[in-house]
C-alpha positions in Angstrom: 0.0 0.0 0.0 1.4 3.5 -0.8 2.6 5.3 2.3 0.0 8.1 2.1 -2.8 5.5 1.8 -1.4 3.5 4.7 -1.1 6.7 6.8 -4.8 7.6 6.0 -5.8 4.2 7.5 -3.5 4.8 10.5 -5.2 8.2 11.1 -8.6 6.7 10.9 -7.8 4.0 13.5 -5.8 6.1 15.9 -6.1 9.4 17.9 -4.4 11.6 15.3 -5.7 15.2 15.4 -7.5 16.4 12.3 -4.8 18.8 11.3 -2.4 16.0 10.9 -4.7 14.0 8.6 -4.0 13.6 4.9 -7.0 15.8 3.9 -5.6 18.7 6.0 -2.1 18.3 4.7 -3.4 18.1 1.1 -5.2 21.5 1.7 -2.5 23.3 3.6 0.7 22.0 2.0 -0.6 20.8 -1.4 -0.8 17.1 -2.3 2.7 17.0 -3.7 4.3 19.0 -0.8 4.0 16.6 2.1 5.1 13.0 2.8 5.1 10.5 5.6 7.5 8.0 7.0 6.1 4.8 8.4 7.5 2.0 10.7 6.1 -1.4 11.5 6.5 -3.6 14.6 7.9 -7.1 14.6 4.4 -8.5 13.6 4.2 -6.3 10.6 1.6 -3.9 12.0 1.9 -0.2 11.3 3.4 1.1 14.5 4.5 4.7 14.0 4.2 7.6 11.5 6.1 10.8 11.0 4.4 13.2 8.5 6.4 16.1 7.1 5.8 19.2 5.1 8.1 19.7 2.1 8.8 23.4 1.3 11.2 24.8 -1.2 12.9 28.1 -0.4 14.7 29.5 -3.4 14.6 26.0 -4.8 16.2 24.4 -1.7 14.0 21.7 0.0 13.3 22.1 3.7 10.9 20.1 6.0 8.9 22.5 8.0 5.7 22.7 10.2 2.9 23.8 7.9 1.0 27.1 8.5 -2.1 27.0 10.6 -0.9 23.7 12.1 -0.1 23.7 15.8 2.2 20.7 15.5 3.1 17.9 13.1 3.5 15.0 15.5 5.2 11.7 15.8 2.3 9.3 16.0 2.4 5.8 17.5 -0.1 3.0 17.5 -2.4 2.3 20.5 -0.3 -0.6 21.8 2.4 2.0 22.7 0.2 3.4 25.6 0.3 0.0 27.3 4.1 -0.3 27.2 6.1 0.3 30.3 8.2 3.6 30.3 11.3 1.5 29.6 9.7 -0.3 26.7 8.4 3.0 25.3 11.9 4.4 25.4 13.2 1.3 23.6 10.5 1.6 21.0 11.3 5.2 20.3 15.0 4.5 20.2 14.5 1.8 17.5 11.7 3.4 15.5 12.7 7.1 15.2 15.9 6.5 13.3 13.9 4.3 10.8 11.4 7.1 10.3 14.1 9.7 9.7 15.9 7.6 7.2 12.7 7.6 5.0 12.3 11.3 4.8 12.9 13.0 1.5 16.2 14.8 0.9 16.4 18.2 2.6 18.7 20.9 3.8 17.0 21.5 7.1 14.2 20.1 9.2 12.0 21.9 11.8 9.1 20.0 13.4 6.8 20.9 16.3 6.2 17.7 18.2 2.9 16.9 20.1 3.2 17.5 23.9 2.8 13.8 24.4 6.2 13.3 22.9 8.4 14.3 25.8 11.3 11.9 25.0 13.2 13.5 22.1 16.5 11.9 22.9 16.4 9.6 19.8 16.1 12.8 17.7 19.1 14.3 19.7 21.1 11.2 18.8 20.3 11.9 15.1 21.8 15.4 15.2 18.7 17.4 16.2 18.5 20.3 18.6 15.4 21.4 20.4 13.7 24.5 21.8 11.2 24.2 24.6 7.8 25.7 23.7 4.5 26.0 25.4 0.8 25.5 24.6 -1.7 27.0 26.9 -4.6 24.6 27.8 -7.8 25.0 29.7 -7.9 21.3 30.7 -11.6 20.8 31.6 -14.6 22.4 30.0 -17.2 20.3 31.8 -18.0 23.2 34.3 -18.0 26.5 32.4 -18.9 28.4 35.6 -15.8 27.1 37.2 -13.7 28.0 34.1 -15.1 31.6 34.2 -14.3 31.9 37.9 -10.7 31.2 37.2 -10.2 34.1 34.8 -8.3 37.0 36.2 -9.9 40.4 37.0 -8.8 42.0 33.7 -10.3 39.2 31.5 -13.5 39.2 33.5 -13.8 43.0 33.2 -13.3 42.8 29.4 -15.9 40.1 29.1 -18.4 42.2 31.1 -17.7 45.3 29.1 -17.9 43.4 25.8 -21.4 42.1 26.8 -22.6 45.7 26.6 -21.5 46.4 23.0 -20.7 43.2 21.2 -22.7 40.5 19.5 -21.6 37.0 18.5 -21.8 36.1 14.9 -21.1 32.8 13.2 -20.1 33.2 9.6 -18.4 31.8 6.6 -17.0 35.1 5.5 -13.3 34.4 5.0 -12.5 37.8 3.4 -13.7 39.5 6.7 -11.4 37.2 8.7 -8.5 37.9 6.4 -9.0 41.6 6.7 -8.9 41.4 10.5 -5.8 39.2 10.4 -4.0 41.6 8.1 -4.9 44.5 10.3 -3.5 42.7 13.3 -0.1 42.1 11.6 0.0 45.5 9.8 -0.3 47.2 13.2 2.9 45.3 14.3 4.7 46.0 11.0 4.6 42.3 10.1 3.4 40.3 7.2 0.4 38.0 7.9 1.5 34.4 8.0 -1.6 33.3 6.0 -3.1 34.2 2.6 -6.6 34.2 1.3 -6.0 31.2 -1.0 -4.6 29.3 1.9 -7.6 30.1 4.1 -10.0 29.1 1.3 -8.3 25.8 0.7 -8.3 25.0 4.4 -11.9 26.1 5.0 -13.2 24.1 2.0 -11.5 20.9 3.3 -12.3 21.4 6.9 -16.0 22.2 6.4 -16.3 19.0 4.4 -15.2 17.2 7.6 -17.5 19.2 9.9 -14.8 20.2 12.3 -14.8 24.0 12.2 -16.5 27.3 13.2 -15.7 30.9 12.2 -16.9 33.3 14.9 -16.9 37.1 15.0 -17.4 39.8 17.6 -19.4 42.5 16.0 -19.8 45.9 17.7 -23.3 47.4 18.0 -22.2 50.1 15.6 -21.8 47.4 12.9 -18.0 47.0 12.7 -16.3 43.6 13.2 -13.9 43.9 16.1 -12.4 40.4 16.4 -12.6 37.1 14.6 -11.4 33.5 15.3 -11.4 30.3 13.3 -11.9 27.2 15.5 -10.9 23.6 14.8 -12.6 20.9 17.0 -10.6 17.7 16.9 -10.1 14.7 19.3 -12.0 16.4 22.1 -9.8 19.6 21.9 -10.7 22.9 20.3 -8.0 25.1 18.8 -8.2 28.7 17.7 -6.3 28.0 14.5 -6.1 31.7 13.5 -7.5 34.9 14.9 -7.3 38.7 14.6 -8.4 42.0 16.0 -9.8 44.9 14.0 -10.1 48.6 14.8 -11.6 49.3 18.2 -11.1 45.8 19.6 -8.9 46.9 22.4 -11.5 49.5 23.6 -14.4 47.1 23.4 -12.6 44.1 25.1 -13.4 42.1 21.9 -10.6 39.5 22.1 -11.3 38.3 25.7 -15.0 38.4 25.1 -14.8 36.4 21.8 -12.4 33.9 23.4 -15.0 33.3 26.2 -17.8 32.9 23.6 -15.5 30.5 21.7 -14.7 28.4 24.8 -18.5 28.1 25.4 -18.9 27.1 21.7 -16.2 24.5 22.1 -18.0 22.9 25.1 -21.3 22.9 23.2 -19.5 21.1 20.4 -18.4 18.4 22.8 -14.8 19.3 23.4 -13.3 18.5 26.8 -10.3 20.9 26.5 -9.3 24.2 25.0 -5.8 24.8 23.5 -4.8 28.4 22.9 -1.8 27.0 20.9 0.3 29.3 23.0 3.3 31.5 22.7 6.5 32.3 24.6 6.3 36.0 23.5 6.2 38.3 26.5 3.3 40.3 25.1 1.2 37.1 24.5 1.9 34.6 27.2 0.6 36.9 30.0 -2.6 37.5 28.1 -3.2 33.7 27.9 -2.3 33.3 31.5 -5.2 35.8 32.3 -7.6 33.0 31.2 -5.7 30.8 33.8 -4.7 28.5 31.0 -2.2 25.9 32.0 1.2 26.0 30.2 2.1 22.6 28.7 5.5 22.1 27.3 6.4 20.6 23.9 9.6 20.4 21.8 10.3 22.1 18.6 13.1 20.1 17.1 15.4 21.2 14.3 18.4 20.0 12.4 20.5 21.5 9.6 21.8 18.9 7.2 24.3 21.4 5.7 26.1 24.2 7.5 25.0 26.8 4.9 21.4 26.1 5.9 21.9 26.8 9.6 21.3 30.6 9.5 18.1 30.2 7.5 16.9 27.5 9.8 17.5 29.6 12.9 15.7 32.5 11.2 12.7 30.2 10.5 12.5 29.2 14.1 
């Protein structure tokens, strides 16, 4: 069976988040711009998978985490969870080199691993380095009153003020979302990391799976203040991309919309909320205001050629 077909079956049978499934990678990367390495156990059962995004920069191939994708994990079969820690270590030590050997030729490799992969030593032994990153989780959405009580005073105040002037709007208007995202990055002198064609491809594929919601905070004067695109997968909701328009700071639109989105996640059946996180000093404290719990994960990287090292460090 071709690797991508085998990986599709693996995703169907195991707890692989939607944004690591082939349909997502086809939409985000393009069908010809991603691949997957596979490993079998001694019985010939598919035991592990390592998908990768192939991106060419000035014609030079790199393996990178795709846009709009919180992580591109190392996925193992369900039997792994029943192994002892020692046996899990042995499994990773044997399997990870096999997976890395199958990857297409590249000058550098950056991959954000799922938080459940805390043992990255087999990658270290293959020449990788790692940066410690953090996602911010609200771990239990079963009691929304308890979730709200945990918010700090500033977040609660913004939500209260937002109730006076904002209305929740569910939409399919990607151009409005793109405008808000561009405004957010223009204000910081940065280029938005997503484009309209990318949003359209992602949205078309994701809506066919029934996994998403696009929510806006609209001011009573008619202007959109904030927008967020939600992905619900494996019992967790992720704000995949979001932005703030003119007036959002004054109306408290972002905290208000996040609270509305958290409630929407619970209504959808999600047990957890993942802000996707940041280590930036102007972002992490804001997420902490929701009393989200920082959960560490590793972003691993390896330059195969010395000339690629500066570019790889810049991409991090």
